[in-house]
C-alpha positions in Angstrom: 75.9 -55.6 -58.4 73.8 -58.3 -56.9 72.4 -60.9 -59.2 69.3 -63.0 -58.3 70.3 -66.6 -57.8 67.0 -68.2 -56.7 65.1 -70.8 -58.8 61.5 -71.6 -58.0 60.0 -75.0 -57.9 56.3 -75.8 -57.4 55.4 -78.7 -55.3 51.8 -79.7 -54.6 50.7 -76.0 -54.4 53.5 -75.0 -52.2 56.6 -73.0 -53.4 59.9 -74.0 -52.0 63.1 -72.1 -52.9 66.3 -73.7 -54.0 69.4 -71.5 -53.6 73.1 -72.1 -54.0 74.9 -72.9 -50.9 77.8 -70.7 -49.8 80.5 -72.8 -48.3 83.8 -71.0 -47.7 87.0 -72.7 -47.0 88.5 -72.9 -43.5 87.0 -73.6 -40.1 86.4 -70.6 -37.8 84.3 -71.6 -34.8 84.8 -68.2 -33.1 82.5 -66.4 -35.6 79.1 -67.4 -34.3 76.2 -65.9 -32.3 73.1 -67.2 -30.6 69.7 -66.3 -31.9 66.7 -65.3 -29.8 65.5 -68.8 -29.3 69.0 -70.1 -28.3 69.9 -71.8 -31.6 73.4 -71.4 -32.9 73.7 -69.3 -36.1 77.0 -68.9 -37.9 78.0 -65.6 -39.5 80.8 -67.1 -41.6 81.2 -70.8 -42.1 84.6 -71.8 -43.3 85.1 -75.4 -44.4 87.1 -77.1 -46.9 84.2 -78.6 -48.8 80.4 -79.1 -48.5 80.8 -82.6 -46.9 82.9 -81.0 -44.1 80.3 -78.3 -43.5 77.4 -80.8 -43.4 79.3 -83.1 -41.1 80.1 -80.3 -38.7 76.5 -79.0 -38.7 75.1 -82.5 -38.2 77.2 -83.4 -35.2 76.8 -79.9 -33.7 73.0 -80.4 -34.1 72.7 -83.9 -32.7 74.8 -83.3 -29.7 74.7 -80.3 -27.3 77.9 -78.7 -25.9 78.5 -81.5 -23.4 78.1 -84.2 -25.9 74.8 -85.5 -24.5 71.4 -85.5 -26.1 69.2 -82.5 -25.3 66.5 -82.8 -22.5 63.7 -82.6 -25.0 65.3 -85.4 -27.0 65.6 -87.5 -23.9 62.0 -86.9 -23.1 61.0 -87.9 -26.6 63.1 -91.1 -26.4 61.5 -92.0 -23.1 58.1 -91.5 -24.6 58.9 -94.1 -27.2 60.1 -96.6 -24.6 56.9 -96.6 -22.5 54.4 -99.4 -22.9 51.1 -98.9 -24.8 48.5 -97.2 -22.5 45.5 -99.3 -21.5 42.8 -96.6 -21.3 41.8 -93.2 -22.9 43.3 -91.2 -20.0 46.7 -92.9 -20.5 46.5 -92.3 -24.3 45.9 -88.5 -23.8 48.8 -88.4 -21.3 51.0 -90.3 -23.7 50.1 -87.9 -26.5 51.1 -84.9 -24.3 54.5 -86.5 -23.8 55.2 -87.1 -27.5 57.9 -85.2 -29.1 59.2 -85.0 -32.7 62.9 -86.0 -32.5 65.7 -83.6 -33.2 66.5 -83.4 -36.9 69.1 -81.9 -39.2 67.6 -81.3 -42.6 70.9 -80.3 -44.4 70.6 -76.6 -43.7 69.1 -76.1 -40.2 69.1 -77.9 -36.9 65.5 -78.5 -35.6 65.3 -79.2 -31.8 62.9 -81.8 -30.5 59.4 -80.3 -30.7 56.2 -81.2 -28.7 53.6 -83.0 -30.8 51.0 -80.9 -32.5 53.1 -77.8 -32.7 55.0 -75.9 -35.3 58.8 -75.3 -34.9 60.4 -72.1 -36.2 64.0 -71.4 -37.0 65.9 -68.5 -38.5 66.7 -69.0 -42.1 70.3 -70.0 -42.7 72.5 -67.1 -43.6 74.9 -69.1 -45.7 72.3 -69.8 -48.4 72.5 -67.3 -51.2 69.2 -65.5 -51.6 67.9 -66.2 -48.1 67.2 -63.5 -45.6 68.6 -64.5 -42.2 66.0 -62.3 -40.4 63.1 -64.4 -41.7 61.8 -67.6 -40.2 61.5 -71.1 -41.7 59.1 -73.6 -40.1 58.6 -77.3 -39.7 55.3 -79.0 -38.6 55.3 -81.6 -35.8 52.3 -83.9 -36.2 50.2 -85.0 -33.3 51.6 -88.5 -33.4 55.1 -87.2 -32.7 56.4 -87.4 -36.3 57.6 -84.6 -38.6 55.4 -83.6 -41.5 56.2 -85.7 -44.6 55.8 -84.1 -48.0 53.2 -86.0 -50.1 55.3 -86.0 -53.3 58.8 -86.7 -52.0 57.7 -88.9 -49.2 60.4 -87.3 -46.9 60.3 -85.1 -43.9 60.0 -81.5 -45.2 61.0 -78.1 -43.8 59.3 -75.1 -45.3 61.8 -72.4 -46.4 59.3 -70.5 -48.5 59.4 -67.5 -46.3 63.2 -67.2 -46.4 63.1 -65.5 -49.7 62.0 -61.9 -49.9 59.8 -62.1 -53.0 59.6 -58.3 -53.4 63.4 -58.0 -53.2 63.7 -60.9 -55.6 61.4 -59.1 -58.1 63.5 -56.0 -57.8 66.8 -57.9 -58.3 65.3 -59.5 -61.4 64.3 -56.0 -62.6 67.8 -54.8 -62.2 69.1 -57.8 -64.1 66.7 -57.1 -66.9 67.9 -53.5 -67.0 71.4 -54.7 -67.5 70.4 -57.1 -70.2 68.3 -54.5 -72.1 71.0 -51.8 -71.8 73.8 -54.2 -73.0 71.6 -55.2 -75.9 71.0 -51.6 -77.0 74.7 -50.8 -76.6 75.7 -53.8 -78.6 73.4 -52.9 -81.5 74.7 -49.3 -81.6 78.3 -50.4 -81.4 77.9 -52.8 -84.3 76.3 -50.1 -86.4 79.1 -47.7 -85.6 81.8 -50.2 -86.5 80.0 -50.9 -89.8 80.1 -47.1 -90.5 83.8 -46.8 -89.6 84.7 -49.8 -91.9 82.5 -48.6 -94.8 84.2 -45.3 -95.6 87.7 -45.0 -96.9 87.8 -41.4 -95.8 87.6 -42.5 -92.1 91.1 -43.9 -92.0 93.3 -42.1 -89.4 94.7 -42.6 -85.9 91.8 -41.1 -84.1 89.3 -43.3 -85.9 91.5 -46.3 -85.3 91.4 -45.6 -81.6 87.6 -45.3 -81.8 87.4 -48.6 -83.5 89.5 -50.4 -80.9 87.4 -48.8 -78.1 84.2 -49.9 -79.9 85.4 -53.4 -80.4 86.3 -53.8 -76.7 82.9 -52.4 -75.7 81.1 -54.7 -78.1 82.9 -57.8 -76.8 82.2 -56.7 -73.3 78.5 -56.4 -74.1 78.4 -59.8 -75.7 80.1 -61.6 -72.8 78.0 -59.7 -70.2 74.9 -61.0 -71.9 76.3 -64.5 -71.8 77.1 -64.0 -68.1 73.5 -63.0 -67.3 71.9 -65.7 -69.3 74.2 -68.7 -68.5 75.4 -67.8 -65.0 73.2 -65.4 -63.2 70.0 -67.1 -64.3 71.3 -70.6 -63.7 71.8 -71.1 -59.9 73.3 -74.6 -60.4 76.1 -73.1 -62.5 76.9 -70.6 -59.7 76.8 -73.4 -57.1 79.3 -75.6 -59.0 81.5 -72.6 -59.7 83.2 -74.4 -62.7 86.3 -73.3 -64.4 84.5 -72.0 -67.4 82.4 -69.5 -65.5 85.4 -68.4 -63.5 87.2 -67.9 -66.8 84.2 -65.9 -68.1 84.5 -63.7 -64.9 88.2 -63.0 -65.6 87.5 -62.3 -69.3 84.8 -59.8 -68.4 87.0 -57.9 -66.0 89.9 -58.0 -68.6 87.5 -56.3 -71.1 86.5 -53.8 -68.5 90.1 -52.8 -68.1 90.5 -52.7 -71.9 87.6 -50.3 -72.1 89.0 -47.9 -69.6 92.5 -48.0 -71.0 91.2 -47.2 -74.5 89.4 -44.3 -73.0 92.8 -43.3 -71.6 94.2 -43.6 -75.1 91.5 -41.2 -76.3 92.6 -38.6 -73.9 96.3 -39.2 -74.5 95.8 -39.0 -78.2 94.1 -35.6 -78.0 97.0 -34.4 -75.8 99.6 -35.7 -78.3 97.9 -34.0 -81.2 98.1 -30.5 -79.6 101.2 -30.8 -77.5 103.6 -33.3 -79.1 102.9 -32.6 -82.8 105.8 -34.4 -84.4 105.3 -38.0 -83.2 104.8 -40.5 -86.0 101.3 -42.0 -86.4 102.7 -45.6 -86.6 104.7 -45.3 -83.4 101.8 -43.7 -81.6 99.4 -46.5 -82.7 101.8 -49.2 -81.5 101.9 -47.6 -78.1 98.2 -47.3 -78.0 97.8 -51.0 -78.9 100.2 -51.9 -76.1 98.4 -49.8 -73.5 94.9 -50.8 -74.7 95.3 -54.6 -75.0 98.6 -55.8 -73.5 98.8 -53.8 -70.2 95.4 -55.1 -69.0 96.6 -58.6 -69.5 99.2 -58.2 -66.9 96.8 -56.5 -64.5 94.1 -59.2 -64.8 96.7 -62.0 -64.4 97.9 -60.4 -61.2 94.3 -60.1 -60.0 93.4 -63.7 -60.9 96.4 -65.1 -59.2 95.9 -63.0 -56.0 92.2 -63.9 -55.7 92.7 -67.6 -56.5 94.9 -67.8 -53.4 92.0 -67.0 -51.1 89.6 -69.9 -51.2 86.8 -67.8 -49.6 86.8 -65.6 -52.7 86.6 -68.4 -55.3 83.0 -69.5 -54.7 80.0 -68.6 -56.9 82.0 -68.0 -60.1 83.9 -65.2 -58.3 80.8 -63.0 -58.3 80.9 -62.3 -54.6 82.5 -59.0 -53.5 86.2 -59.3 -52.8 89.0 -57.0 -51.6 91.0 -58.2 -54.6 88.8 -56.0 -56.8 90.8 -53.0 -55.6 93.6 -54.4 -57.8 91.5 -53.5 -60.7 89.8 -50.4 -59.3 93.0 -48.6 -58.6 94.4 -48.8 -62.2 91.0 -47.7 -63.5 91.0 -44.7 -61.1 94.6 -43.8 -62.2 93.7 -44.1 -65.9 90.6 -41.8 -65.5 92.6 -39.3 -63.4 95.4 -39.2 -66.1 92.8 -38.8 -68.9 91.2 -35.9 -67.0 94.6 -34.2 -66.6 95.3 -34.6 -70.3 91.9 -33.2 -71.2 92.2 -30.2 -69.0 95.4 -29.4 -70.8 93.7 -30.0 -74.1 90.9 -27.6 -73.2 93.5 -25.0 -72.2 95.2 -25.3 -75.6 91.9 -25.2 -77.4 90.8 -22.0 -75.6 94.1 -20.5 -76.7 93.5 -21.5 -80.3 89.9 -20.3 -80.2 91.3 -16.8 -79.9 90.5 -14.9 -83.1 94.0 -13.7 -83.3 95.5 -17.2 -83.1 97.3 -18.1 -86.4 96.4 -21.8 -86.0 92.8 -22.1 -84.9 91.7 -25.5 -83.6 89.8 -27.6 -86.2 86.1 -28.4 -85.6 86.6 -32.1 -85.5 89.2 -31.9 -82.8 87.0 -29.6 -80.7 84.1 -32.0 -81.0 86.3 -35.0 -80.1 87.5 -33.2 -77.0 84.0 -32.3 -76.0 82.8 -35.9 -76.4 85.8 -37.3 -74.4 85.1 -34.7 -71.6 81.6 -36.1 -71.4 82.6 -39.8 -71.4 85.4 -39.6 -68.8 82.9 -38.7 -66.0 80.4 -41.2 -67.4 82.9 -44.0 -67.4 84.2 -43.1 -63.9 80.9 -42.4 -62.2 80.4 -46.0 -60.9 83.9 -46.0 -59.4 83.6 -42.5 -57.9 80.3 -43.5 -56.2 81.6 -46.9 -55.0 82.8 -45.6 -51.6 79.3 -43.9 -51.1 77.3 -47.0 -52.0 74.2 -47.1 -49.6 73.9 -50.0 -47.2 72.2 -53.1 -48.4 68.5 -53.0 -47.6 67.9 -49.3 -47.4 65.7 -47.4 -49.8 68.6 -45.5 -51.4 70.3 -48.8 -52.3 67.5 -49.5 -54.7 67.9 -46.2 -56.5 71.7 -46.8 -56.6 71.2 -50.2 -58.2 68.8 -48.8 -60.9 71.0 -45.8 -61.8 74.1 -48.0 -61.9 72.4 -50.5 -64.2 71.3 -47.8 -66.6 74.6 -45.9 -66.7 76.9 -49.0 -66.9 74.9 -51.0 -69.5 74.4 -47.9 -71.8 78.0 -46.8 -71.9 78.4 -48.4 -75.3 75.4 -46.6 -76.6 76.7 -43.3 -75.3 80.1 -43.9 -76.9 78.5 -44.7 -80.2 76.4 -41.5 -80.1 79.3 -39.2 -79.2 82.1 -40.7 -81.2 80.2 -41.9 -84.3 76.7 -40.7 -84.8 77.6 -37.1 -83.7 81.1 -37.3 -85.2 81.7 -34.4 -87.7 83.8 -36.5 -90.0 81.3 -39.4 -90.0 78.4 -37.1 -90.8 80.4 -35.5 -93.6 81.3 -38.9 -95.1 77.7 -40.1 -94.9 76.4 -36.9 -96.6 78.9 -37.3 -99.4 77.8 -40.9 -100.0 74.1 -40.2 -99.8 74.4 -37.2 -102.2 75.7 -39.6 -104.9 72.6 -41.8 -104.7 69.8 -39.4 -103.7 71.1 -35.9 -104.8 67.6 -34.5 -104.8 67.2 -35.3 -101.1 70.7 -34.8 -99.7 72.7 -31.8 -100.7 76.4 -32.4 -101.3 78.7 -30.8 -98.7 80.4 -27.6 -99.6 83.2 -28.0 -102.1 85.6 -26.2 -99.9 85.4 -29.2 -97.6 87.3 -31.2 -100.2 91.0 -31.3 -101.0 91.6 -33.1 -104.2 88.7 -35.6 -103.6 89.8 -36.3 -100.0 88.2 -34.9 -97.0 90.3 -32.1 -95.4 90.1 -33.8 -92.1 92.8 -36.1 -93.4 95.3 -33.5 -92.2 97.1 -34.2 -88.9 95.4 -31.5 -86.9 92.0 -33.0 -87.7 92.4 -36.7 -88.0 95.6 -37.9 -86.3 
């Protein structure tokens, strides 16, 4: 996912774009190419700190490869050393020889430019949010001086064109989709948790697994909303890349692992109910808690340690793509694959029990739980399945990919709530029982055969373990 990191500032009717500066860690002078106008552009600048980068770019700008000033710069200097002309012809000739001196503005090297012209340069490719194929410009006045901004009183380069405004609007739309989806998911998850905690009849191993899954998803939604509001929409935070935003990144990916591992526990539990019938509930729940909350701690610690050792991957609050992400993607793939294997076996057993001659037919609640899990496993794994087939950046399909991903990922919590709570047979049964007590004229009490001494029959192991 690519978050928009550009903040607009209006200055005297003109719009300049401020973006965070990407400055990786070590020097690599071999990774450079020459643009069409001969200026040096760097594909990957690797310096220890911003000062080292600026110092390198400055000296590289002010001196050519042999360590001497450029020919245009020498011409400009000579023009300043000449005596004042005595007639109009000499003044015109002097004006023709004027050049704006070579300048380094902090991002780009501007060569000496003839007076009365406009210099153009490719936008720096190390500034987050800039398109390196676009052109920035700088005005050289007729008197041989660079244009000075009326508000700042300093020489000014116009980088307005470096930002693709249409693309920026699209990226903001994608961010809004994530925020809206996570908000909807959070509301539905909170409602579902209130339902689970409100009914004493909903106390069993399967519901406890649902509760842990819902809690992890709700926490994930909360912190993703914090991420988008306090990090993505604040470019200065990304530029500083403080410890708190890096910690937030690690927490978000820990919760992502927790979500997938509790989905794995959903599939494992269904498998245990039908295959290994005699395992104790307390023992099973302890294993589920370990798998769901403890195992992801070890994985995320390994990921954080590994990524922290590569300085180039520690910029921008760790939001840039990194090969270290495979340390998280592989466990997620394995958990989804294992869940799918468990569910295939569960379906096989259910089909056997659906046989009318079977002495132990599968209960309705278990069949619905299996169906819900079968739907959620592909939903949760879709983004990882499509990851190798992600369209190239800039193509039209990449936009559709971003929109579909934003909708599917952010609404996972809402889908889980609908399938595991709002469409849950036992939840509907408990709500009907409760409503029939207060409004018996509107809600009919469930059939009496659904009770067993005042307790819902789904308290049996086959239904609710």
